[in-house]
C-alpha positions as CSV (number, residue, x, y, z in Angstrom):
1,M,87.9,117.9,114.8
2,K,89.5,114.8,116.3
3,A,89.7,111.4,114.7
4,W,89.2,112.7,111.2
5,I,92.4,114.8,111.4
6,I,94.5,112.0,112.8
7,G,93.1,109.6,110.2
8,C,93.7,111.9,107.3
9,A,97.1,112.9,108.5
10,L,98.5,109.4,109.3
11,G,96.1,107.0,107.8
12,A,96.1,108.0,104.1
13,A,99.2,106.0,103.3
14,A,98.6,103.2,105.8
15,V,94.9,102.4,105.2
16,L,94.7,102.5,101.5
17,S,96.6,99.7,99.6
18,G,97.9,100.4,96.2
19,C,99.7,103.5,94.9
20,S,96.8,104.9,92.9
21,A,94.4,104.3,95.7
22,V,96.5,106.4,98.1
23,R,96.6,109.3,95.6
24,I,92.9,109.2,94.8
25,G,92.0,108.7,98.5
26,Y,94.0,111.7,99.6
27,D,92.7,113.9,96.8
28,Q,89.2,113.0,97.9
29,A,89.9,113.3,101.6
30,P,88.4,116.8,102.1
31,T,85.1,115.7,100.6
32,L,85.1,112.5,102.6
33,V,85.9,114.4,105.8
34,W,83.1,116.8,104.9
35,W,80.6,113.9,104.8
36,W,82.0,112.5,108.0
37,L,81.7,115.8,109.8
38,D,78.3,116.5,108.4
39,G,77.2,113.1,109.7
40,Y,78.1,114.2,113.2
41,L,77.1,117.8,113.2
42,D,74.4,118.0,110.5
43,F,75.5,121.4,109.1
44,D,72.9,123.6,107.6
45,T,73.2,125.2,104.2
46,P,74.6,128.6,105.4
47,Q,77.3,126.8,107.5
48,A,78.5,124.6,104.6
49,P,80.8,127.0,102.7
50,A,82.8,128.1,105.8
51,V,83.3,124.4,106.8
52,K,84.3,123.5,103.3
53,D,86.8,126.4,103.1
54,A,88.3,125.5,106.5
55,L,88.8,121.9,105.3
56,A,90.4,123.0,102.1
57,Q,92.8,125.3,103.9
58,W,93.7,122.6,106.4
59,F,94.4,120.0,103.7
60,A,96.4,122.6,101.7
61,W,98.6,123.1,104.7
62,H,98.8,119.4,105.3
63,R,99.7,118.6,101.7
64,A,102.4,121.2,101.5
65,T,104.0,120.8,105.0
66,Q,103.2,117.4,106.4
67,L,103.3,115.0,103.5
68,P,106.9,115.7,102.7
69,D,107.7,114.9,106.4
70,Y,105.7,111.7,106.2
71,A,107.6,110.7,103.1
72,E,110.9,111.2,104.9
73,L,109.6,109.0,107.7
74,L,108.6,106.3,105.2
75,A,112.0,106.5,103.6
76,A,113.7,105.8,107.0
77,A,111.2,103.0,107.6
78,Q,112.3,101.3,104.4
79,V,115.8,100.9,105.8
80,Q,114.7,99.7,109.2
81,V,112.1,97.3,108.0
82,L,114.8,95.1,106.5
83,Q,116.5,94.7,109.9
84,P,115.4,93.0,113.2
85,A,113.4,95.1,115.5
86,T,113.4,95.7,119.3
87,P,110.4,96.8,121.4
88,A,112.2,100.1,122.1
89,Q,112.5,100.8,118.4
90,V,108.8,100.1,117.8
91,C,107.9,102.4,120.7
92,R,110.0,105.2,119.2
93,W,108.1,104.8,115.9
94,N,104.9,105.0,117.9
95,D,106.1,108.3,119.5
96,E,107.0,109.7,116.0
97,L,103.5,109.0,114.8
98,R,101.8,110.5,117.9
99,A,103.9,113.6,117.5
100,R,102.7,114.1,114.0
101,A,99.1,113.4,115.0
102,E,99.4,116.1,117.6
103,T,100.8,118.6,115.1
104,A,97.9,117.9,112.7
105,L,95.3,118.2,115.4
106,T,96.8,121.4,116.9
107,H,96.8,123.1,113.5
108,A,93.0,122.5,113.2
109,V,92.2,124.3,116.4
110,P,92.2,128.0,115.1
111,P,89.9,127.3,112.2
112,A,87.7,125.2,114.4
113,A,87.5,128.1,116.8
114,E,86.4,130.4,114.0
115,L,83.6,128.0,113.1
116,L,82.5,127.3,116.7
117,P,80.1,130.2,117.1
118,R,78.0,128.8,114.2
119,I,77.2,125.6,116.1
120,G,73.8,125.5,117.7
121,P,72.1,123.5,120.4
122,A,70.2,121.3,117.9
123,Q,73.6,120.3,116.3
124,L,75.0,119.4,119.7
125,E,72.0,117.2,120.3
126,H,72.6,115.6,116.9
127,L,76.2,115.0,117.9
128,E,75.2,113.3,121.1
129,Q,72.9,111.0,119.2
130,R,75.6,110.2,116.7
131,Y,78.0,109.4,119.5
132,R,75.4,106.9,120.9
133,R,75.2,105.2,117.5
134,S,79.0,105.1,117.1
135,N,79.3,103.4,120.5
136,R,76.8,100.8,119.5
137,E,78.9,100.1,116.4
138,F,82.0,99.9,118.6
139,E,80.3,97.3,120.8
140,Q,79.4,95.2,117.7
141,D,83.0,95.3,116.5
142,F,84.9,94.9,119.7
143,L,82.6,93.6,122.5
144,Q,80.9,90.5,121.1
145,A,79.1,88.6,123.8
146,D,80.8,85.3,122.8
147,P,84.5,85.4,124.0
148,D,85.6,83.1,121.2
149,E,83.9,85.4,118.6
150,R,85.5,88.4,120.2
151,R,89.0,86.8,120.2
152,A,88.6,85.6,116.6
153,A,87.6,89.1,115.4
154,A,90.7,90.5,117.2
155,V,93.0,88.0,115.6
156,E,91.5,88.7,112.1
157,R,92.0,92.4,112.5
158,T,95.6,92.0,113.6
159,I,96.4,89.6,110.7
160,D,94.8,91.9,108.2
161,R,96.9,94.8,109.4
162,A,100.1,92.8,109.3
163,E,99.4,91.4,105.8
164,M,98.7,94.9,104.5
165,L,102.5,95.5,105.0
166,Y,104.2,92.1,104.8
167,G,101.9,90.1,102.5
168,R,100.4,86.8,103.5
169,L,101.4,85.4,106.9
170,D,102.2,81.7,107.2
171,A,100.7,79.3,109.7
172,R,103.5,79.8,112.2
173,Q,103.0,83.6,112.1
174,R,99.2,83.3,112.4
175,Q,99.7,81.2,115.5
176,L,102.0,83.9,116.9
177,V,99.3,86.5,116.3
178,A,96.7,84.4,118.0
179,A,98.9,83.8,121.0
180,G,99.8,87.5,121.1
181,V,96.1,88.5,121.0
182,E,95.3,86.0,123.7
183,A,98.0,87.4,126.0
184,S,97.3,91.1,125.3
185,P,96.1,93.4,128.0
186,F,93.8,95.1,125.5
187,D,90.5,95.8,127.2
188,P,87.7,97.0,124.8
189,A,85.4,97.7,127.7
190,A,87.9,100.1,129.2
191,W,88.4,101.7,125.8
192,L,84.6,102.2,125.4
193,A,84.4,103.8,128.8
194,E,87.2,106.2,127.9
195,R,85.4,106.9,124.6
196,R,82.3,107.8,126.5
197,E,84.2,110.0,128.9
198,V,85.9,111.9,126.0
199,Q,82.6,112.3,124.2
200,A,81.0,113.7,127.3
201,Q,83.9,116.2,127.6
202,V,83.5,117.2,123.9
203,L,79.8,117.8,124.4
204,Q,80.4,119.8,127.6
205,T,83.1,121.9,126.1
206,L,81.2,122.7,123.0
207,A,78.1,123.5,124.9
208,R,80.1,125.9,127.1
209,L,81.9,127.6,124.3
210,T,78.8,128.0,122.1
211,A,76.5,129.2,124.9
212,G,75.0,132.5,123.8
213,G,75.6,132.0,120.1
214,P,77.7,134.3,117.8
215,A,76.9,137.4,119.8
216,R,78.9,136.2,122.8
217,A,81.7,134.5,120.8
218,D,85.2,135.0,122.2
219,R,87.8,133.7,119.9
220,D,90.6,133.5,122.4
221,S,88.4,131.6,124.8
222,N,87.3,129.2,122.0
223,V,90.9,128.6,121.0
224,A,92.0,127.9,124.6
225,G,89.0,125.6,125.2
226,L,89.6,123.7,122.0
227,K,93.4,123.4,122.7
228,A,92.6,121.9,126.1
229,L,90.1,119.5,124.4
230,A,92.6,118.5,121.8
231,Q,95.1,117.6,124.5
232,R,92.4,115.5,126.2
233,L,91.7,113.7,122.9
234,L,95.4,112.9,122.5
235,R,96.2,111.6,126.0
236,A,94.2,110.6,129.1
237,P,94.8,112.4,132.3
238,P,97.0,110.7,135.0
239,G,95.1,107.8,136.5
240,P,94.0,104.2,135.8
241,Y,93.3,104.6,132.1
242,R,96.6,106.3,131.3
243,D,98.4,103.5,133.3
244,Y,96.5,101.0,131.2
245,Q,97.5,102.7,128.0
246,R,101.1,102.6,129.0
247,R,100.9,98.9,129.7
248,L,99.1,98.2,126.4
249,T,101.6,100.3,124.5
250,E,104.6,98.5,126.0
251,Y,103.0,95.1,125.2
252,N,102.1,96.1,121.7
253,C,105.7,97.4,121.0
254,A,107.1,94.0,122.2
255,F,104.4,92.1,120.2
256,I,105.0,94.0,117.0
257,A,108.8,93.5,117.3
258,R,108.2,89.8,117.9
259,L,106.0,89.5,114.8
260,H,108.4,91.5,112.7
261,N,111.3,89.3,113.7
262,S,109.3,86.3,112.6
263,T,109.1,87.5,109.0
264,M,111.1,86.0,106.2
265,P,113.4,88.0,103.9
266,A,110.8,88.0,101.1
267,Q,108.2,89.5,103.5
268,R,110.5,92.2,104.6
269,L,111.3,93.1,101.0
270,A,107.6,93.2,100.3
271,A,107.2,95.6,103.2
272,R,110.0,97.8,102.0
273,D,108.4,97.9,98.5
274,R,105.0,98.8,100.0
275,L,106.6,101.6,102.1
276,R,108.5,102.8,99.0
277,G,105.3,103.0,97.1
278,W,103.6,105.0,99.8
279,E,106.6,107.3,100.0
280,E,106.4,108.0,96.2
281,D,102.7,108.6,96.5
282,L,103.2,111.2,99.2
283,R,105.9,113.0,97.4
284,I,103.7,113.2,94.2
285,L,100.8,114.4,96.3
286,A,102.9,117.0,98.0
287,A,104.2,118.4,94.8
288,R,100.9,118.9,93.0
289,K,98.0,121.2,93.6
290,P,94.8,119.8,95.2
291,P,91.8,119.3,93.0
292,A,89.8,122.4,92.4
293,D,86.6,120.9,93.9
294,A,88.2,119.6,97.1
295,A,85.9,119.7,100.0
296,R,83.0,121.0,97.9
297,P,79.8,119.5,99.5
298,S,77.3,117.7,97.4
299,P,74.0,119.6,96.9
300,A,72.3,116.3,97.8
301,L,73.5,116.5,101.4
302,H,71.1,119.4,102.3
């Protein structure tokens, strides 16, 4: 109940390019999230309907209450993207997005608490194994043994994200990105260590809350435990990693402002048009009912 919520809440308009793709992607999100969750927790056939229903209800709430808010945020961004940016402005946008991610994650806690007693030891073992696999994938993507290969991958990721908004970057801007990546305090090894720490806390919390099975389920304790876990997922406790996150955020705010200020008028207009398209998509999605088969698991999964 962590990355998928943030991804669905904030990423639908930012990850998918093209207006129709955003609408189709969001309409299919409950099913895609089902597959994602099933890959981590390996639900059995009796569990599937309750999980499907919880996902459908969460997305119905999200569609009705959160998408209009995101659309308003995108409308404001269309005005600001045409103007120069400061690091402080970028950081304020980062705070806006984090606040919305927290709202989305917090709303998922009560239904997750209802489902928690159904989780068994074999599923927690499956989750641990899936975590190991995801960490190996992380290492392949972010911790290449060759420093030049690692740096090139980071530059390519950053350029791809920027071009999704502004369109093609010119040679000068690509050099700016390369220099920014080189100077960045981003530390994928520290990030991986934090991931592993969070994963361990997820496993420990779920094992504690599911001990004894449904007969010993205590909803209030489950809600409290999952709320504490959600806060841990959203922010590291005081210490070296939170200090690192602060430094990285400050650097990224300055870097994004610098890259934005390097854009030409045509690129800013392209960014405004992209934001406007996403805004229109979200308003259309918010106004219409979700597909009747949203979050219905495929029979082939079990």
